[in-house]
Backbone as numpy.savetxt, mean C-alpha at the origin, in Angstrom:
# Nx Ny Nz CAx CAy CAz Cx Cy Cz
9.94 -7.61 -21.21 11.04 -8.52 -21.41 11.82 -8.12 -22.65
13.09 -8.43 -22.63 13.89 -8.08 -23.80 13.59 -9.06 -24.94
13.66 -8.63 -26.19 13.29 -9.48 -27.31 14.24 -10.66 -27.51
15.41 -10.63 -26.91 16.37 -11.72 -27.09 16.09 -12.93 -26.22
15.19 -12.80 -25.26 14.91 -13.91 -24.34 13.81 -14.78 -24.90
14.07 -16.08 -24.92 13.08 -17.05 -25.38 12.67 -17.89 -24.19
11.37 -17.94 -23.92 10.86 -18.70 -22.79 10.54 -20.13 -23.21
10.81 -21.04 -22.29 10.49 -22.43 -22.56 8.99 -22.64 -22.38
8.50 -23.77 -22.81 7.07 -24.05 -22.67 6.68 -24.12 -21.20
7.60 -24.62 -20.37 7.32 -24.71 -18.94 7.17 -23.30 -18.34
8.05 -22.37 -18.76 7.96 -21.00 -18.29 6.66 -20.34 -18.74
6.26 -20.61 -19.97 5.01 -20.05 -20.49 3.81 -20.58 -19.70
3.86 -21.87 -19.34 2.78 -22.46 -18.54 2.72 -21.80 -17.16
3.90 -21.57 -16.57 3.94 -20.93 -15.26 3.34 -19.52 -15.33
3.71 -18.80 -16.37 3.17 -17.45 -16.53 1.65 -17.48 -16.70
1.16 -18.43 -17.49 -0.28 -18.55 -17.71 -1.00 -18.86 -16.40
-0.43 -19.78 -15.60 -1.04 -20.12 -14.31 -1.05 -18.92 -13.38
0.04 -18.17 -13.40 0.13 -17.00 -12.54 -0.91 -15.96 -12.94
-1.08 -15.75 -14.26 -2.10 -14.80 -14.73 -3.50 -15.26 -14.33
-3.77 -16.57 -14.47 -5.09 -17.10 -14.09 -5.34 -16.89 -12.61
-4.31 -17.12 -11.79 -4.45 -16.95 -10.36 -4.76 -15.50 -10.02
-4.05 -14.57 -10.65 -4.30 -13.15 -10.43 -5.71 -12.75 -10.86
-6.18 -13.30 -11.98 -7.54 -13.00 -12.45 -8.58 -13.53 -11.47
-8.35 -14.74 -10.94 -9.28 -15.30 -9.94 -9.29 -14.44 -8.68
-8.12 -14.01 -8.27 -8.00 -13.18 -7.08 -8.73 -11.86 -7.27
-8.55 -11.24 -8.43 -9.22 -9.98 -8.72 -10.74 -10.18 -8.79
-11.16 -11.30 -9.38 -12.59 -11.61 -9.45 -13.20 -11.78 -8.07
-12.46 -12.45 -7.19 -12.93 -12.67 -5.83 -13.08 -11.33 -5.11
-12.10 -10.45 -5.29 -12.17 -9.13 -4.68 -13.39 -8.37 -5.18
-13.63 -8.41 -6.49 -14.78 -7.71 -7.07 -16.09 -8.27 -6.54
-16.19 -9.60 -6.46 -17.43 -10.21 -5.93 -17.67 -9.80 -4.49
-16.61 -9.77 -3.67 -16.77 -9.35 -2.28 -17.24 -7.91 -2.20
-16.66 -7.04 -3.02 -17.04 -5.63 -3.01 -18.49 -5.47 -3.43
-18.91 -6.21 -4.48 -20.30 -6.13 -4.95 -21.27 -6.64 -3.89
-20.89 -7.72 -3.21 -21.74 -8.27 -2.16 -21.90 -7.27 -1.02
-20.80 -6.63 -0.65 -20.84 -5.63 0.42 -21.73 -4.46 0.01
-21.65 -4.05 -1.26 -22.47 -2.94 -1.74 -23.95 -3.32 -1.77
-24.25 -4.57 -2.12 -25.66 -5.01 -2.12 -26.21 -5.07 -0.71
-25.38 -5.51 0.22 -25.81 -5.67 1.60 -26.03 -4.31 2.26
-25.16 -3.35 1.97 -25.24 -2.02 2.57 -25.09 -0.98 1.46
-26.15 -0.76 0.67 -26.03 0.13 -0.48 -25.78 1.59 -0.12
-26.26 2.04 1.04 -26.12 3.45 1.37 -24.91 3.73 2.25
-24.16 2.70 2.58 -23.00 2.89 3.45 -21.77 3.23 2.63
-21.04 4.20 3.13 -19.75 4.53 2.54 -18.68 3.89 3.43
-17.49 3.69 2.91 -16.43 3.15 3.76 -16.20 4.06 4.96
-15.96 3.45 6.11 -15.74 4.22 7.32 -14.39 4.92 7.26
-14.38 6.13 7.77 -13.13 6.86 7.90 -12.68 6.70 9.34
-11.46 6.33 9.52 -10.94 6.16 10.87 -10.58 7.52 11.43
-11.05 7.77 12.63 -10.82 9.06 13.27 -10.11 8.84 14.60
-9.28 9.79 14.94 -8.66 9.77 16.25 -9.69 10.24 17.26
-9.72 9.59 18.40 -10.71 9.93 19.42 -10.04 10.61 20.60
-10.81 11.46 21.27 -10.31 12.12 22.47 -10.25 11.11 23.61
-9.30 11.33 24.50 -9.19 10.48 25.69 -8.51 9.16 25.43
-7.94 8.98 24.25 -7.23 7.74 23.94 -5.78 8.09 23.62
-4.88 7.36 24.23 -3.46 7.58 23.99 -3.03 6.69 22.82
-2.54 7.32 21.75 -2.10 6.60 20.57 -0.58 6.51 20.57
-0.04 5.39 20.16 1.40 5.18 20.09 1.80 5.13 18.63
2.74 5.99 18.26 3.24 5.98 16.90 4.71 5.57 16.93
5.04 4.58 16.14 6.41 4.08 16.09 7.06 4.58 14.82
8.20 5.24 14.97 8.92 5.78 13.81 10.40 5.41 13.92
11.09 5.44 12.80 12.53 5.20 12.82 13.23 6.45 13.34
14.26 6.23 14.13 15.04 7.35 14.65 15.88 7.94 13.52
15.98 9.26 13.45 16.81 9.87 12.41 18.29 9.67 12.73
19.09 9.63 11.71 20.54 9.49 11.91 21.10 10.83 12.39
22.35 10.82 12.82 22.99 12.06 13.28 23.07 13.08 12.15
23.35 12.62 10.92 23.43 13.53 9.79 22.07 14.21 9.53
21.00 13.42 9.61 19.67 13.99 9.40 19.33 15.00 10.50
19.73 14.70 11.74 19.47 15.63 12.84 20.25 16.92 12.65
21.48 16.83 12.21 22.29 18.03 11.97 21.68 18.90 10.88
21.24 18.26 9.79 20.64 19.05 8.71 19.33 19.69 9.17
18.57 19.00 10.01 17.32 19.57 10.53 17.63 20.75 11.45
18.64 20.61 12.30 19.03 21.72 13.18 19.44 22.93 12.36
20.18 22.68 11.29 20.62 23.78 10.42 19.43 24.50 9.80
18.43 23.74 9.35 17.23 24.35 8.77 16.49 25.21 9.79
16.39 24.70 11.03 15.69 25.45 12.08 16.45 26.72 12.40
17.78 26.62 12.49 18.59 27.80 12.82 18.49 28.87 11.73
18.41 28.44 10.48 18.32 29.40 9.37 16.90 29.96 9.22
15.97 29.39 9.93 14.60 29.90 9.87 13.80 29.35 8.72
14.31 28.30 8.05 13.59 27.70 6.93 12.39 26.93 7.45
12.56 26.25 8.60 11.49 25.46 9.20 11.20 26.02 10.58
9.91 26.14 10.89 9.55 26.68 12.20 9.56 25.62 13.26
């Protein structure tokens, strides 16, 4: 914050409440993680893998005409295979 701004007592209370809420949230996350580690000490987080025989759908934004033109130019110049 810039040094010229003076917060009212109400704003300071709001900030304090927000910090407390974030601390509680972080504490809850830590407790859950510790509980999970106690329950399954030798387990590592699962890595998600793509499986054979399953059709996956990926949704992407369509490139604009300008982006397509620049990509075509790169391919024609041999920069991108």
